[in-house]
C-alpha positions as CSV (number, residue, x, y, z in Angstrom):
1,X,11.6,-19.9,7.5
2,X,10.4,-16.3,7.7
3,X,9.7,-15.0,4.2
4,X,9.4,-11.6,2.6
5,X,8.8,-10.3,-0.9
6,X,11.5,-8.0,-2.2
7,X,12.5,-6.4,-5.5
8,X,15.9,-6.9,-7.1
9,X,17.6,-3.5,-7.5
10,X,21.1,-4.6,-8.5
11,X,22.9,-7.7,-9.9
12,X,26.7,-8.2,-9.8
13,X,27.5,-11.8,-10.7
14,X,26.0,-14.1,-8.2
15,X,25.4,-11.3,-5.7
16,X,22.1,-9.4,-5.8
17,X,20.8,-6.5,-3.9
18,X,17.1,-6.6,-3.0
19,X,14.9,-3.9,-1.6
20,X,12.0,-4.7,0.7
21,X,9.4,-2.5,2.2
22,X,9.5,-2.2,6.0
23,X,6.2,-3.1,7.6
24,X,5.1,-2.1,11.0
25,X,2.3,-3.2,13.1
26,X,0.9,0.3,13.1
27,X,-0.7,-0.3,9.7
28,X,-3.1,-2.8,11.1
29,X,-3.9,-0.9,14.3
30,X,-7.4,0.6,14.9
31,X,-5.9,3.7,16.6
32,X,-3.3,4.6,14.0
33,X,-4.8,7.9,13.1
34,X,-4.9,9.1,16.8
35,X,-1.6,7.5,17.9
36,X,1.6,9.6,18.4
37,X,3.8,6.6,18.0
38,X,2.3,5.7,14.7
39,X,2.8,9.3,13.4
40,X,6.5,9.3,14.5
41,X,7.0,5.9,13.0
42,X,5.6,7.0,9.6
43,X,7.5,10.2,9.6
44,X,11.0,9.0,10.7
45,X,11.3,5.3,9.9
46,X,12.9,4.4,6.6
47,X,10.4,3.0,4.1
48,X,12.6,0.3,2.6
49,X,15.6,-1.8,3.5
50,X,18.3,-3.2,1.2
51,X,20.0,-6.5,1.6
52,X,22.8,-8.1,-0.5
53,X,22.7,-11.8,-0.8
54,X,23.9,-14.7,-3.1
55,X,21.5,-15.8,-5.8
56,X,21.5,-19.5,-6.9
57,X,19.3,-18.6,-9.9
58,X,19.4,-16.0,-12.6
59,X,17.4,-12.8,-11.8
60,X,17.0,-9.5,-13.4
61,X,16.7,-6.0,-12.1
62,X,13.1,-5.1,-11.2
63,X,12.1,-8.7,-10.7
64,X,10.2,-9.7,-7.5
65,X,11.7,-12.4,-5.4
66,X,11.0,-14.2,-2.1
67,X,13.7,-13.9,0.5
68,X,13.8,-16.0,3.6
69,X,15.6,-15.9,6.9
70,X,15.9,-19.1,9.0
71,X,13.7,-19.0,12.1
72,X,16.5,-20.6,14.1
73,X,18.8,-17.7,13.5
74,X,16.2,-15.1,14.5
75,X,15.3,-17.0,17.6
76,X,18.9,-17.6,18.7
77,X,19.9,-14.0,18.0
78,X,16.9,-12.8,20.0
79,X,17.9,-15.0,23.0
80,X,21.6,-13.9,22.8
81,X,20.8,-10.2,22.5
82,X,17.8,-9.8,24.7
83,X,17.1,-12.7,27.0
84,X,20.7,-13.3,28.3
85,X,21.5,-9.6,29.1
86,X,18.1,-9.2,30.8
87,X,18.6,-12.3,32.9
88,X,22.1,-11.1,33.9
89,X,20.8,-7.6,34.8
90,X,17.9,-9.0,37.0
91,X,20.1,-11.6,38.7
92,X,23.0,-9.2,39.4
93,X,20.6,-6.5,40.6
94,X,18.9,-8.8,43.0
95,X,22.1,-10.3,44.3
96,X,23.8,-6.9,44.5
97,X,20.9,-5.3,46.3
98,X,20.8,-8.2,48.9
99,X,24.6,-8.2,49.4
100,X,25.1,-4.4,49.5
101,X,22.2,-3.9,51.9
102,X,23.8,-6.3,54.4
103,X,26.9,-3.9,54.5
104,X,24.7,-0.8,55.0
105,X,24.3,0.4,51.3
106,X,20.6,-0.1,51.1
107,X,19.7,2.4,48.4
108,X,18.7,0.8,45.1
109,X,21.2,2.8,43.1
110,X,24.0,0.9,44.8
111,X,22.5,-2.4,43.4
112,X,22.1,-0.7,40.0
113,X,25.9,-0.1,39.6
114,X,27.0,-3.7,39.5
115,X,24.0,-4.7,37.4
116,X,24.8,-2.2,34.7
117,X,28.5,-3.1,34.8
118,X,27.8,-6.8,34.5
119,X,25.3,-6.2,31.7
120,X,27.8,-4.2,29.8
121,X,30.4,-7.0,30.1
122,X,27.7,-9.5,29.0
123,X,27.1,-7.5,25.9
124,X,30.8,-7.3,25.2
125,X,31.1,-11.1,25.7
126,X,28.1,-11.7,23.4
127,X,29.6,-9.5,20.7
128,X,32.9,-11.4,21.0
129,X,31.1,-14.7,20.7
130,X,28.8,-13.7,17.8
131,X,31.7,-12.6,15.7
132,X,33.0,-16.1,15.9
133,X,29.8,-17.9,15.1
134,X,28.8,-19.3,11.7
135,X,27.0,-16.4,10.0
136,X,25.1,-18.8,7.7
137,X,22.2,-19.3,9.9
138,X,21.7,-15.5,10.2
139,X,21.9,-14.7,6.5
140,X,18.9,-14.2,4.3
141,X,18.6,-16.6,1.3
142,X,16.8,-16.3,-2.0
143,X,14.0,-18.8,-2.1
144,X,12.4,-18.3,-5.5
145,X,11.3,-15.7,-8.1
146,X,7.9,-14.4,-8.5
């Protein structure tokens, strides 16, 4: 379970809205004062994120709570959204390049066209599948109050 501390900002029945500070790895970096990426991140990135979730216990506004997200959900979502499309892109690009060069289209851009098309179709198929999955393993849960 990946956990984070958040503050309750709204309570409506058994639904609560919590607000957590967004942390970046820039805060622990040695070069943060000289880094352009860190400066842009600090200037443009939102400082907090709000989530609405069910509360199995009574909480009050302003109370700090621990929120958790199941690791299984994070790992499976990462595989679906990053690993599968990247694998499809590389495989179709390699196959397309080899196939198209045998018919005289040897420029890499010709191999890129089917790779981009198949990757787009893969993303659409993933979106279709994820809409039908059990959302429970992706939902944050309230673990305890602090």
